[in-house]
Residue frames relative to the residue before (quaternion, step in Angstrom):
aa qw qx qy qz dx dy dz
A 1.0000 0.0000 0.0000 0.0000 0.00 0.00 0.00
F 0.6477 0.5406 -0.3265 0.4261 3.56 0.97 -0.83
G 0.6527 0.5218 -0.3029 0.4582 3.53 0.96 -0.88
R 0.6577 0.5070 -0.3072 0.4647 3.60 1.01 -0.71
D 0.6185 0.5529 -0.3365 0.4455 3.52 1.11 -0.74
I 0.6502 0.4972 -0.3029 0.4881 3.60 1.02 -0.81
T 0.6375 0.5232 -0.3125 0.4714 3.59 0.94 -0.93
S 0.6728 0.5017 -0.3010 0.4529 3.60 0.87 -0.97
R 0.6531 0.5133 -0.3085 0.4635 3.55 1.06 -0.84
K 0.6453 0.5041 -0.3253 0.4729 3.63 0.98 -0.87
E 0.6593 0.4860 -0.3325 0.4675 3.63 0.92 -0.79
A 0.6446 0.5028 -0.3379 0.4664 3.61 0.92 -0.69
E 0.6408 0.5212 -0.3192 0.4646 3.63 0.98 -0.76
Q 0.6572 0.5053 -0.2941 0.4757 3.54 1.04 -0.84
A 0.6288 0.5250 -0.3148 0.4794 3.53 1.02 -0.86
L 0.6542 0.5015 -0.3079 0.4751 3.64 0.93 -0.92
E 0.6544 0.5106 -0.3122 0.4621 3.58 0.85 -0.87
T 0.6651 0.4858 -0.3088 0.4757 3.61 0.92 -0.82
A 0.6419 0.5277 -0.3122 0.4604 3.58 0.97 -0.77
Y 0.6039 0.5740 -0.3079 0.4593 3.52 1.16 -0.92
K 0.6989 0.4547 -0.2587 0.4877 3.58 0.84 -1.08
D 0.6341 0.5310 -0.3354 0.4511 3.61 0.97 -0.74
K 0.6275 0.5399 -0.3432 0.4438 3.53 1.04 -0.82
G 0.6476 0.5196 -0.3156 0.4594 3.62 0.90 -0.82
K 0.6523 0.4990 -0.3125 0.4774 3.60 0.93 -0.92
F 0.6561 0.5236 -0.3162 0.4419 3.60 0.95 -0.91
I 0.6632 0.5029 -0.3106 0.4591 3.60 0.92 -0.88
A 0.6604 0.5009 -0.3103 0.4655 3.59 0.96 -0.86
T 0.6747 0.4893 -0.3036 0.4618 3.56 0.91 -0.86
L 0.6458 0.5260 -0.3079 0.4599 3.57 0.94 -0.92
S 0.6526 0.5224 -0.3133 0.4506 3.51 0.92 -0.95
H 0.6670 0.5037 -0.2981 0.4611 3.56 0.92 -0.88
E 0.6699 0.5105 -0.2906 0.4541 3.54 0.92 -0.94
L 0.7222 0.4369 -0.2516 0.4735 3.56 1.02 -0.69
R 0.6454 0.5441 -0.3056 0.4405 3.51 1.14 -0.79
T 0.5930 0.5988 -0.3604 0.3998 3.60 1.00 -0.68
P 0.7233 0.3840 -0.2605 0.5114 3.63 0.68 -0.94
L 0.5996 0.5727 -0.3679 0.4210 3.59 1.12 -0.62
N 0.6161 0.5550 -0.3215 0.4571 3.50 1.11 -0.81
G 0.6204 0.5436 -0.3176 0.4678 3.56 1.11 -0.74
I 0.6545 0.5063 -0.3043 0.4719 3.53 0.99 -0.90
V 0.6587 0.4925 -0.3229 0.4683 3.60 0.86 -0.91
G 0.7022 0.4848 -0.2968 0.4287 3.63 0.79 -0.96
L 0.6869 0.4668 -0.2914 0.4746 3.58 0.92 -0.86
T 0.6323 0.5053 -0.3497 0.4717 3.59 1.05 -0.70
R 0.6125 0.5422 -0.3407 0.4634 3.63 1.01 -0.72
M 0.6562 0.4910 -0.3044 0.4855 3.60 1.01 -0.88
L 0.6392 0.5306 -0.3308 0.4478 3.61 0.97 -0.78
L 0.6440 0.5372 -0.3187 0.4417 3.54 1.05 -0.83
D 0.6564 0.5157 -0.2988 0.4625 3.59 1.23 -0.50
T 0.6153 0.5183 -0.3443 0.4839 3.60 1.33 0.07
E 0.6226 -0.5183 0.4220 0.4071 3.55 -1.33 0.07
L 0.0467 0.8002 -0.5919 0.0848 3.55 -0.66 1.16
T 0.5220 -0.5736 0.5057 0.3779 3.49 -1.23 0.36
K 0.6652 -0.4897 0.3580 0.4354 3.56 -1.23 0.27
Q 0.6496 0.5234 -0.3066 0.4584 3.59 1.01 -0.77
Q 0.6684 0.4954 -0.2914 0.4722 3.53 0.92 -0.91
R 0.6158 0.5288 -0.3379 0.4765 3.62 1.04 -0.75
S 0.6346 0.5305 -0.3230 0.4599 3.58 0.95 -0.86
W 0.6818 0.4876 -0.3016 0.4544 3.57 0.86 -0.99
C 0.6507 0.5196 -0.3016 0.4644 3.61 1.00 -0.87
N 0.6393 0.5027 -0.3232 0.4838 3.58 1.03 -0.77
T 0.6363 0.5131 -0.3384 0.4662 3.62 1.02 -0.63
V 0.6408 0.5127 -0.3116 0.4789 3.58 0.97 -0.87
F 0.6548 0.5211 -0.2992 0.4585 3.60 0.91 -0.99
S 0.6934 0.4855 -0.2764 0.4551 3.53 0.80 -1.05
S 0.6480 0.5217 -0.3073 0.4621 3.60 0.97 -0.88
A 0.6656 0.5047 -0.3000 0.4608 3.56 0.93 -0.94
E 0.6413 0.4939 -0.3239 0.4899 3.64 0.93 -0.76
T 0.6400 0.5201 -0.3270 0.4614 3.62 0.90 -0.76
L 0.6560 0.5008 -0.3002 0.4784 3.53 0.97 -0.86
G 0.6349 0.5187 -0.3209 0.4742 3.58 1.03 -0.78
N 0.6569 0.4854 -0.3242 0.4773 3.65 1.00 -0.70
I 0.5991 0.5269 -0.3741 0.4728 3.62 1.08 -0.60
F 0.6138 0.5309 -0.3539 0.4650 3.65 0.96 -0.83
N 0.6723 0.5132 -0.3030 0.4391 3.59 0.86 -0.95
D 0.6329 0.5265 -0.3071 0.4774 3.55 1.08 -0.86
I 0.6521 0.5091 -0.3194 0.4622 3.59 0.92 -0.78
I 0.6374 0.5089 -0.3081 0.4898 3.58 0.99 -0.83
D 0.6602 0.5015 -0.3094 0.4657 3.59 0.89 -0.90
L 0.6676 0.5028 -0.3139 0.4505 3.60 0.88 -0.82
D 0.6248 0.5214 -0.3227 0.4834 3.53 1.14 -0.69
K 0.6677 0.4820 -0.3129 0.4733 3.56 0.95 -0.83
I 0.6120 0.5203 -0.3588 0.4754 3.62 1.02 -0.67
D 0.6459 0.5329 -0.3123 0.4487 3.58 0.96 -0.89
R 0.7367 0.3601 -0.2151 0.5304 3.58 1.05 -0.75
E 0.4572 -0.7142 0.4275 0.3134 3.61 1.29 0.31
Q 0.4723 0.6642 -0.4427 0.3739 3.65 1.04 0.81
L 0.6713 0.4328 -0.2856 0.5296 3.61 1.24 0.22
D 0.2668 -0.7450 0.5857 0.1754 3.56 -0.78 0.97
I 0.1910 -0.7614 0.6095 0.1104 3.56 -0.95 0.88
V 0.1539 -0.7765 0.6098 0.0379 3.49 -0.85 1.11
T 0.1832 -0.7855 0.5831 0.0971 3.56 -0.68 1.07
E 0.0549 -0.7915 0.6086 -0.0133 3.55 -1.01 0.89
P 0.5067 -0.6380 0.4566 0.3576 3.63 -0.94 0.68
V 0.2942 -0.7390 0.5858 0.1555 3.51 -1.17 0.70
G 0.7688 0.3673 -0.2651 0.4515 3.54 -1.06 0.84
């Protein structure tokens, strides 16, 4: 029974380590797959804002642009949290004020 307990524990540790690595790969891949079209939205919206638009069209474009930038920041935060979790991101603290 004792030998099986150690084997089970080692198998569980290995499965956990594999899942941990897979999570990081998944987050990186998902971020890339989502960020690529998002960059297109941001770029084209920025170009649209440089054209003649009605007040309503400009408002809509500003909303799209702002929303896309916010979504990009959320992706960056998710990546940063994953890096912190894997201890691959250095955090520098600075006084405020």
